[in-house]
Every structure is written in C-alpha cells, then in structure tokens.
C-alpha positions in Angstrom: 33.6 -43.1 -36.6 32.9 -40.8 -33.6 29.2 -40.5 -34.4 29.0 -44.3 -34.8 30.7 -45.0 -31.5 28.5 -42.3 -29.7 25.4 -44.1 -31.1 26.6 -47.4 -29.8 27.4 -45.9 -26.4 24.0 -44.3 -26.2 22.2 -47.5 -27.2 24.2 -49.7 -24.8 23.7 -47.2 -21.9 20.0 -47.2 -22.4 19.4 -50.8 -21.3 21.0 -54.0 -20.0 19.0 -56.1 -22.4 21.6 -57.4 -24.9 19.0 -58.5 -27.4 17.5 -55.0 -27.4 20.9 -53.5 -27.9 21.7 -55.8 -30.8 18.3 -55.1 -32.4 18.7 -51.3 -32.1 22.2 -51.3 -33.5 21.3 -53.8 -36.2 24.8 -55.0 -37.0 24.8 -58.5 -35.4 25.9 -59.7 -32.1 27.6 -57.4 -29.7 30.8 -59.4 -30.0 30.8 -58.8 -33.7 30.1 -55.1 -33.2 33.0 -54.8 -30.8 35.3 -56.4 -33.4 34.1 -54.0 -36.0 34.8 -51.0 -33.8 38.3 -52.3 -33.1 38.9 -52.7 -36.8 37.6 -49.2 -37.5 39.9 -47.8 -34.8 42.9 -49.5 -36.5 41.8 -48.0 -39.8 41.5 -44.5 -38.4 45.0 -44.8 -37.0 46.4 -45.9 -40.4 44.5 -43.1 -42.1 45.8 -40.5 -39.6 49.4 -41.8 -39.8 49.4 -41.8 -43.6 47.6 -38.5 -43.8 44.9 -40.0 -46.0 43.0 -36.8 -46.4 46.1 -35.4 -48.3 46.1 -38.4 -50.6 42.4 -37.9 -51.4 42.9 -34.2 -52.1 45.9 -34.9 -54.4 43.9 -37.6 -56.3 40.9 -35.2 -56.6 43.1 -32.6 -58.2 44.5 -35.2 -60.6 41.1 -36.4 -61.5 39.8 -32.9 -62.1 42.8 -32.2 -64.3 42.1 -35.4 -66.4 38.4 -34.5 -66.7 39.3 -30.9 -67.8 41.7 -32.3 -70.4 39.1 -34.7 -71.8 36.2 -32.2 -71.6 35.7 -32.1 -75.4 35.7 -35.9 -75.8 33.6 -37.2 -73.0 30.0 -36.7 -72.0 28.7 -37.3 -68.5 25.0 -37.1 -69.3 24.3 -37.2 -72.9 26.1 -36.6 -76.2 25.3 -33.4 -78.1 23.0 -35.1 -80.6 20.8 -36.4 -77.8 20.9 -33.0 -76.0 19.9 -31.3 -79.2 17.0 -33.7 -79.7 15.9 -32.9 -76.2 15.9 -29.2 -77.0 19.1 -28.1 -75.4 21.3 -25.6 -77.2 24.4 -27.1 -78.9 27.8 -26.7 -77.2 
C-alpha cells in the first residue's frame, strides 16, 4: 500500500496534466484512483485491527499440517508411475 501511494504521489507531483497522470498510473480517472486508495486505507485498518497477519500464519500452519498428513496420498506434480516413466527414482 505504501509503495502504491508513493508511486501515485510521485506521478502526481511530476506534472499538472491530469491526462498524463491518469495515463501513467493506468487505473482510470483520478477520481476512481482516489476512491480505490480510500478503500485500501479502510482495508489496511481492518487488517491491522484484526491482526490479519496472525490469521495468515495460523492458517499456514494448519495447511502445512494437512499436507504433511496427506503426503502419502496426494501428489503435487506427478504420481509415482509417471515419475518412474520419466526416469525418477521411486519413493
């Protein structure tokens, strides 16, 4: 979000030509971009209040645990028969 807003500020500070700013940003009219930024600010506040990074970490641990539990029954690239046909050693 910070990089995004810094980019907008840099572009908007470089010229007074609204069409040039809109073209450089590439997200529509400035009014629309301003509304997007306001929405993003609300989202950051919600994420911060809810400590969203903790939820992501908890879900990652849960997902990793599920994958580990199913390791012998799921294949993310190719099943053993296809791997053997490709010359890979069997599991």
